[in-house]
C-alpha positions in Angstrom: 79.1 115.4 162.0 80.8 114.3 165.3 80.2 115.9 168.8 83.3 118.6 168.7 82.0 119.8 165.1 78.3 119.7 166.3 79.5 121.8 169.4 81.6 124.1 167.0 78.3 125.0 164.9 76.5 125.8 168.0 79.4 128.4 169.1 79.3 129.7 165.9 75.2 130.6 165.9 75.6 131.7 169.5 78.7 134.0 168.5 76.4 135.3 165.6 73.4 135.8 167.8 75.2 137.4 170.6 76.9 139.7 168.2 74.1 141.0 166.8 72.1 141.6 169.9 75.1 143.7 171.0 75.1 145.5 168.0 71.3 146.4 168.4 72.3 147.7 171.9 75.1 149.8 170.9 73.3 151.4 167.8 70.5 152.3 170.0 72.9 153.9 172.4 74.4 155.9 169.5 77.7 154.2 169.8 77.4 153.7 165.9 75.7 155.3 162.9 74.4 155.1 159.5 72.1 151.9 158.2 72.2 148.9 160.3 70.7 145.6 159.3 70.7 142.7 161.5 70.6 138.9 161.0 69.0 137.8 164.3 67.0 134.7 163.7 68.5 133.7 160.5 72.2 132.4 162.0 71.2 128.6 160.6 70.9 129.9 157.3 74.6 131.3 157.1 76.1 128.9 159.6 74.8 125.7 157.5 75.6 127.1 154.0 79.1 128.0 154.6 79.8 125.0 156.7 80.9 123.1 153.4 83.2 125.8 152.0 87.0 125.9 152.0 88.9 129.1 153.0 89.8 129.6 149.4 86.4 129.9 148.4 84.6 133.2 147.7 81.8 134.5 149.6 79.4 137.6 148.8 76.6 138.8 150.5 74.1 141.7 150.6 73.9 144.5 153.4 72.8 142.1 156.1 76.5 141.1 156.3 78.0 141.0 159.7 77.4 137.4 160.3 79.2 136.1 157.1 82.3 137.7 158.1 82.1 136.5 161.6 81.7 132.9 160.3 84.5 133.2 157.8 86.9 133.6 160.9 87.4 137.7 161.0 88.0 138.6 164.3 84.8 140.0 165.8 86.7 142.7 167.0 87.6 143.9 163.9 84.2 143.8 162.6 82.8 145.8 165.4 85.7 148.6 164.8 84.1 148.6 161.2 80.5 149.3 162.5 82.1 152.0 164.8 83.9 153.6 161.8 87.1 153.2 163.2 90.4 152.8 161.4 91.2 149.1 163.0 88.0 148.0 161.3 88.1 145.5 158.2 87.5 148.4 155.7 89.3 150.7 158.1 86.3 152.1 159.2 85.2 153.5 155.4 82.6 150.8 155.0 80.7 150.7 157.6 77.8 147.9 158.6 76.5 147.6 154.8 79.7 147.2 153.3 81.6 144.7 155.1 84.7 143.3 153.2 87.9 140.8 154.3 90.3 139.8 151.3 92.0 137.6 153.6 88.6 135.6 154.4 87.4 135.9 150.7 84.9 137.6 151.8 84.5 140.1 148.9 81.7 142.4 150.2 78.4 143.2 151.6 76.4 145.4 148.8 74.0 147.7 149.5 72.6 147.8 146.1 69.8 145.0 146.0 71.1 141.8 144.0 74.3 143.9 143.3 76.6 140.9 144.5 74.8 138.4 141.8 76.9 139.6 138.9 79.8 140.0 140.8 79.6 136.2 141.8 79.3 135.6 138.1 82.7 137.4 137.1 84.2 135.6 140.2 82.9 132.2 138.9 84.7 133.1 135.4 87.7 133.9 136.8 87.7 130.5 138.6 87.1 128.9 135.1 90.0 130.7 133.6 92.3 129.9 136.4 91.2 126.3 136.2 91.0 125.6 139.9 88.4 123.9 141.8 87.3 126.9 144.1 83.4 127.7 144.5 81.5 131.2 144.9 78.6 131.4 147.3 76.1 134.1 146.6 73.7 135.2 149.8 70.8 137.5 148.9 67.3 138.3 150.3 63.9 137.3 148.7 63.5 140.9 147.5 66.6 140.3 145.0 64.6 137.8 142.9 62.8 140.8 141.4 65.7 142.7 140.3 67.2 142.4 136.6 70.7 142.1 137.7 69.7 139.2 139.5 68.0 137.4 136.6 70.9 138.5 134.1 73.3 136.9 136.6 71.5 133.5 137.0 71.2 133.1 133.5 74.8 133.8 132.7 75.9 131.5 135.6 73.6 128.9 133.9 74.3 129.4 130.3 78.0 129.3 131.3 77.6 126.5 133.9 79.8 128.5 136.5 80.9 127.1 140.0 78.2 129.1 142.0 76.1 128.6 144.6 73.0 131.0 145.1 71.6 131.2 148.5 68.4 133.1 148.9 67.3 133.8 152.6 63.7 134.2 152.1 62.6 135.8 155.2 59.3 136.5 153.4 59.1 140.1 153.5 62.2 141.6 151.8 62.1 145.3 153.4 58.4 145.3 154.4 56.2 143.8 151.5 55.1 140.3 151.9 56.3 137.8 149.1 52.9 137.1 148.1 52.5 140.9 147.4 55.5 141.3 145.5 56.4 138.4 143.4 54.2 137.0 140.5 55.8 133.4 141.2 56.2 133.1 145.0 58.0 129.7 144.9 61.4 131.1 144.5 63.0 127.7 143.6 60.6 127.4 140.8 61.2 131.0 139.8 65.0 130.2 139.6 64.7 126.8 137.7 64.5 128.3 134.3 68.1 129.1 134.2 69.7 125.7 133.9 70.5 124.8 137.4 69.5 122.6 140.1 67.2 124.1 142.7 66.3 123.2 146.2 63.9 124.5 149.1 65.1 124.0 152.4 64.2 124.6 155.9 66.4 127.5 156.8 65.9 127.4 160.6 67.6 124.1 160.9 71.3 124.1 160.8 71.7 120.4 159.8 69.2 120.4 156.8 71.1 123.8 155.5 74.4 121.8 155.4 72.8 118.4 153.8 71.6 120.9 150.8 74.5 123.1 150.5 77.1 120.3 150.9 75.5 118.7 147.7 75.2 122.0 145.7 78.7 122.9 146.8 80.5 119.6 146.0 78.4 119.7 142.3 79.8 122.9 141.6 83.5 121.9 142.7 83.1 119.0 140.1 82.4 121.5 137.3 78.6 120.6 137.2 77.5 124.2 137.4 75.3 126.4 139.8 72.9 125.7 142.1 70.1 127.6 143.7 69.0 127.0 147.2 65.9 128.7 148.7 66.2 128.6 152.5 62.9 129.7 154.1 63.7 131.8 157.3 62.6 134.3 159.4 64.2 137.8 160.8 63.3 138.5 164.3 63.7 142.3 164.0 62.6 144.8 161.3 64.5 145.0 157.9 66.8 147.5 159.5 67.2 149.1 163.2 64.8 152.1 161.9 62.0 149.5 160.9 59.4 148.8 163.6 58.0 146.0 161.6 54.3 146.8 162.0 53.5 144.8 158.7 53.9 141.7 161.1 51.5 140.2 163.4 52.9 139.5 167.0 51.4 136.1 166.5 53.3 135.3 163.6 56.6 136.6 165.3 55.9 134.4 168.1 55.2 131.4 166.1 58.6 131.7 164.3 60.6 132.4 167.5 59.0 129.0 169.0 61.3 127.6 166.2 64.4 129.7 167.3 67.5 128.0 165.6 69.6 128.1 168.8 67.1 126.0 170.9 66.9 123.9 167.7 70.2 122.9 167.5 70.9 122.7 171.3 68.0 120.1 171.6 69.6 118.4 168.2 73.1 118.2 169.8 72.0 117.0 173.2 69.4 114.3 171.5 72.5 112.8 169.6 75.5 113.5 172.0 73.8 113.7 175.5 75.8 117.0 175.9 74.9 118.3 179.4 73.5 121.8 179.9 76.7 123.0 181.6 78.7 122.6 178.4 76.7 124.9 176.6 76.6 127.3 179.1 80.5 127.2 179.1 80.4 128.0 175.4 77.8 131.0 176.0 80.2 132.2 178.3 83.3 132.2 176.1 81.1 133.9 173.5 80.0 136.7 175.8 83.7 137.2 176.6 84.8 137.3 172.8 81.9 139.9 172.1 82.9 142.1 175.2 86.3 142.2 174.0 85.4 143.1 170.7 83.3 146.0 171.9 86.5 147.1 174.1 88.5 146.7 170.8 86.1 149.1 169.1 85.6 151.6 171.7 89.5 152.1 172.0 89.8 152.8 168.4 89.5 156.0 166.3 88.4 157.1 163.1 91.1 158.0 160.2 92.2 161.6 159.9 91.3 163.1 156.6 94.8 162.8 155.5 94.9 159.0 156.1 91.2 158.6 154.4 92.1 160.7 151.2 94.3 157.9 149.5 91.1 155.4 149.9 88.9 158.2 148.2 88.5 158.5 144.4 89.9 161.8 143.0 88.1 161.5 139.9 86.4 164.8 138.8 87.8 166.9 141.6 
């Protein structure tokens, strides 16, 4: 990775962090409603995992989904407008925080049902096989999903059919609010997935470059028709499960320990070590990102909800 690419990665992660912090602020001010799950602290997982993908590859995620869409290149204003429930959002304001989707970015959804994206990844993998292309599916989910039946069914079929899928488990160790040790009979999630005929990896999800190294191999393996892979990214979310979660199940000492390993501080130090980039260049990137986020807010604030007549074509009439 050269100097420009490394700084591009830093910019992606700074955008993810700044966007989520602004969402938290606006949510607390009542500018958006519904459920809201933030990605703060986990930015290196998405940025590193998505790095090797092409534009025509498919991405699926759970309800902690804002950052995937941003890193796939969707305009931050379009994402923010969706969180506001406005008509210029990526789903015309009808999806909201938990159900983002952008067909042009080949991001086919955040899914509110835990592990609900995993069977869909299998369907996409089968479609790729039918079309005989070399596309790849990347499917993100949390550690809590690994206890769901749909998850195990999906991994079994992906392994059986050797589909081009990279399953990325964001193991933030608490699912909603119960520690992994109390919820999974096998806390080693890579070992848990190894029975499904695929390569498995465990990686430090707080390190962008380690994430890239692991997922590059998994993506290339899938692209060559060698079947699926499972990546367990050990990471940590700085906020509670959702905006309504005070996260009292974690100690202050534990949170402080993980914040000392902050992904933005780490990648900045790594880039400065390798390329001798001055602080001023990072400050310039930070300023540009702040401007992008503020413009996103302005776009969202200027928008409006669909009228009932405008929304009606998007609502199923079955049973009415």
